[in-house]
C-alpha positions as CSV (number, residue, x, y, z in Angstrom):
1,X,0.0,0.0,0.0
2,X,1.5,3.3,-1.1
3,X,0.8,6.3,1.3
4,X,1.4,9.9,0.4
5,X,0.3,13.4,1.4
6,X,0.4,14.5,-2.3
7,X,-2.5,14.3,-4.7
8,X,-0.8,11.8,-7.0
9,X,1.9,9.1,-7.1
10,X,4.7,10.1,-9.5
11,X,4.9,7.7,-12.4
12,X,1.5,6.1,-11.7
13,X,-1.9,7.1,-12.9
14,X,-4.9,7.1,-10.7
15,X,-7.5,5.1,-12.6
16,X,-10.3,5.0,-9.9
17,X,-11.1,7.0,-6.8
18,X,-12.6,4.7,-4.2
19,X,-13.4,7.3,-1.5
20,X,-12.4,8.7,1.8
21,X,-10.7,6.4,4.3
22,X,-9.9,7.2,7.9
23,X,-8.5,5.9,11.1
24,X,-8.5,7.3,14.6
25,X,-7.6,6.5,18.1
26,X,-7.8,8.2,21.5
27,X,-4.7,7.7,23.7
28,X,-3.7,8.6,27.2
29,X,-0.6,8.0,29.3
30,X,-0.8,6.4,32.7
31,X,-0.7,8.5,35.8
32,X,3.0,7.9,36.6
33,X,4.1,9.3,33.3
34,X,1.6,12.1,33.5
35,X,3.1,13.2,36.8
36,X,6.7,13.1,35.3
37,X,5.5,15.2,32.4
38,X,3.9,17.7,34.7
39,X,7.2,18.1,36.5
40,X,9.1,18.5,33.2
41,X,6.6,21.1,32.2
42,X,7.5,23.2,35.2
43,X,11.3,23.0,34.6
44,X,11.2,23.0,30.8
45,X,12.3,20.5,28.2
46,X,10.8,18.1,25.8
47,X,7.7,16.3,27.0
48,X,8.9,12.9,25.9
49,X,6.0,10.9,27.4
50,X,3.5,12.9,25.3
51,X,5.7,12.7,22.2
52,X,5.8,8.9,22.5
53,X,2.0,8.8,23.1
54,X,1.3,10.8,20.0
55,X,3.7,8.7,17.9
56,X,2.0,5.5,19.0
57,X,-1.4,7.1,18.3
58,X,-0.3,8.2,14.8
59,X,0.9,4.6,14.0
60,X,-2.3,3.0,15.2
61,X,-4.6,5.5,13.4
62,X,-2.6,5.1,10.2
63,X,-2.9,1.3,10.5
64,X,-6.6,1.6,11.0
65,X,-6.9,3.8,7.9
66,X,-4.8,1.3,5.8
67,X,-7.1,-1.5,7.0
68,X,-10.1,0.4,5.7
69,X,-8.4,1.0,2.4
70,X,-7.4,-2.6,2.0
71,X,-11.1,-3.6,2.4
72,X,-11.7,-1.4,-0.7
73,X,-8.9,-3.2,-2.5
74,X,-7.0,0.2,-2.9
75,X,-3.5,0.4,-4.2
76,X,-2.7,3.7,-2.5
77,X,-4.0,6.4,-0.2
78,X,-3.3,9.9,-1.4
79,X,-3.8,13.4,0.2
80,X,-3.2,12.0,3.7
81,X,-3.8,14.4,6.5
82,X,-3.5,14.2,10.3
83,X,-5.6,16.0,12.9
84,X,-5.0,16.1,16.6
85,X,-7.5,17.1,19.3
86,X,-7.1,17.3,23.1
87,X,-9.8,15.2,24.8
88,X,-8.7,15.5,28.4
89,X,-5.5,16.6,30.0
90,X,-3.1,13.9,29.0
91,X,-5.4,12.3,26.4
92,X,-5.5,13.1,22.7
93,X,-7.4,11.9,19.6
94,X,-5.5,11.4,16.4
95,X,-7.4,11.3,13.2
96,X,-5.8,10.4,9.9
97,X,-7.6,10.5,6.6
98,X,-7.0,10.3,2.9
99,X,-8.4,9.2,-0.5
100,X,-8.2,5.6,-1.4
101,X,-7.4,5.0,-5.1
102,X,-6.7,2.3,-7.6
103,X,-3.6,2.9,-9.8
104,X,-2.6,1.8,-13.2
105,X,-0.2,-1.1,-13.5
106,X,3.5,-0.2,-13.1
107,X,5.1,0.7,-16.5
């Protein structure tokens, strides 16, 4: 499965648009890491626990989107976009979406 945030795949022609596909997840860190992040917020520095949480969430949301595209027998997902929303302190929703397409055979 080819994934891109552009509107086409160089060297391949889109022969059919299958529609919007999406994946999402809501993730939160456990209390211990939330306390450590709170302390780091006071003294400054990268909030590594939240960065890890968001990276895990992006991977899971992307996998969910790909699964939806595979059910449509897509060859690629183009125009991929990510959106993040805070749900609670320490919890975030990640939404990823794009357009599932069929491509011509490779030249």
